[in-house]
DRENPANU-559881 format. One record per residue (C-alpha): residue number from 1; x, y, z. Coordinates in nm, 2 decimals, always signed. Example, Ala and Ser with C-alpha at 12.3 -4.5 7.8 and 13.67 -1.06 7.14 Angstrom:
2
<1 <+1.23 -0.45 +0.78>>
<2 <+1.37 -0.11 +0.71>>
***
This chain:
91
<1 <+0.00 +0.00 +0.00>>
<2 <+0.28 +0.24 +0.08>>
<3 <+0.43 +0.19 -0.26>>
<4 <+0.14 +0.39 -0.41>>
<5 <+0.21 +0.70 -0.20>>
<6 <+0.47 +0.87 -0.43>>
<7 <+0.23 +0.82 -0.73>>
<8 <-0.06 +0.97 -0.53>>
<9 <+0.15 +1.27 -0.41>>
<10 <+0.26 +1.34 -0.77>>
<11 <-0.10 +1.31 -0.89>>
<12 <-0.22 +1.54 -0.61>>
<13 <+0.04 +1.81 -0.69>>
<14 <-0.04 +1.78 -1.06>>
<15 <-0.41 +1.83 -1.00>>
<16 <-0.35 +2.12 -0.76>>
<17 <-0.12 +2.30 -1.00>>
<18 <-0.36 +2.25 -1.29>>
<19 <-0.66 +2.38 -1.11>>
<20 <-0.46 +2.67 -0.96>>
<21 <-0.34 +2.76 -1.31>>
<22 <-0.70 +2.75 -1.45>>
<23 <-0.84 +2.97 -1.17>>
<24 <-0.56 +3.23 -1.18>>
<25 <-0.66 +3.55 -1.35>>
<26 <-0.47 +3.63 -1.66>>
<27 <-0.31 +3.95 -1.51>>
<28 <-0.15 +3.75 -1.23>>
<29 <+0.03 +3.50 -1.46>>
<30 <+0.40 +3.57 -1.52>>
<31 <+0.65 +3.50 -1.80>>
<32 <+0.42 +3.31 -2.04>>
<33 <+0.05 +3.33 -2.15>>
<34 <-0.19 +3.14 -1.93>>
<35 <-0.26 +2.89 -2.21>>
<36 <+0.11 +2.80 -2.24>>
<37 <+0.12 +2.74 -1.86>>
<38 <-0.18 +2.51 -1.88>>
<39 <+0.00 +2.30 -2.15>>
<40 <+0.32 +2.30 -1.96>>
<41 <+0.15 +2.18 -1.64>>
<42 <-0.04 +1.91 -1.83>>
<43 <+0.25 +1.79 -2.05>>
<44 <+0.52 +1.78 -1.79>>
<45 <+0.31 +1.69 -1.49>>
<46 <+0.42 +1.33 -1.46>>
<47 <+0.78 +1.43 -1.40>>
<48 <+0.69 +1.73 -1.17>>
<49 <+0.86 +1.98 -1.39>>
<50 <+0.54 +2.15 -1.50>>
<51 <+0.36 +2.18 -1.17>>
<52 <+0.68 +2.29 -0.99>>
<53 <+0.76 +2.55 -1.26>>
<54 <+0.40 +2.69 -1.23>>
<55 <+0.41 +2.71 -0.85>>
<56 <+0.76 +2.87 -0.84>>
<57 <+0.76 +3.11 -1.13>>
<58 <+0.42 +3.11 -1.31>>
<59 <+0.20 +3.29 -1.06>>
<60 <+0.24 +3.62 -0.87>>
<61 <+0.25 +3.53 -0.51>>
<62 <+0.15 +3.79 -0.25>>
<63 <+0.30 +3.80 +0.10>>
<64 <+0.05 +3.73 +0.38>>
<65 <-0.04 +4.05 +0.55>>
<66 <-0.19 +4.11 +0.89>>
<67 <-0.53 +3.96 +0.95>>
<68 <-0.81 +4.21 +0.91>>
<69 <-0.95 +4.33 +1.23>>
<70 <-1.31 +4.24 +1.30>>
<71 <-1.54 +4.47 +1.50>>
<72 <-1.85 +4.33 +1.66>>
<73 <-2.17 +4.49 +1.53>>
<74 <-2.26 +4.65 +1.86>>
<75 <-1.92 +4.83 +1.86>>
<76 <-1.92 +4.93 +1.49>>
<77 <-2.02 +5.29 +1.46>>
<78 <-2.12 +5.24 +1.09>>
<79 <-2.36 +4.96 +1.18>>
<80 <-2.51 +5.16 +1.46>>
<81 <-2.57 +5.46 +1.23>>
<82 <-2.74 +5.23 +0.98>>
<83 <-2.98 +5.11 +1.25>>
<84 <-3.08 +5.47 +1.33>>
<85 <-3.16 +5.53 +0.96>>
<86 <-3.41 +5.24 +0.97>>
<87 <-3.59 +5.36 +1.28>>
<88 <-3.91 +5.55 +1.21>>
<89 <-3.89 +5.91 +1.33>>
<90 <-4.13 +6.00 +1.62>>
<91 <-4.34 +6.30 +1.55>>
***
């Protein structure tokens, strides 16, 4: 059973790189047109050259930034203002 593990890992990387390549917008693809990257990933996937080339050089990777801060609705002034707009005005 363990002898199939390398094949499954290669297959998983191949599928991940292919789906990632298809889902990447054209303006985030580097060095080659997106169609060329798709063919490279498909043709050279069995020997890992295509998927590794895509993951290393084909896509613009962005550094992870700080996590966005979340404010509870009862502390969010914009949310509280929107509630006041919905209240009927007393005459």
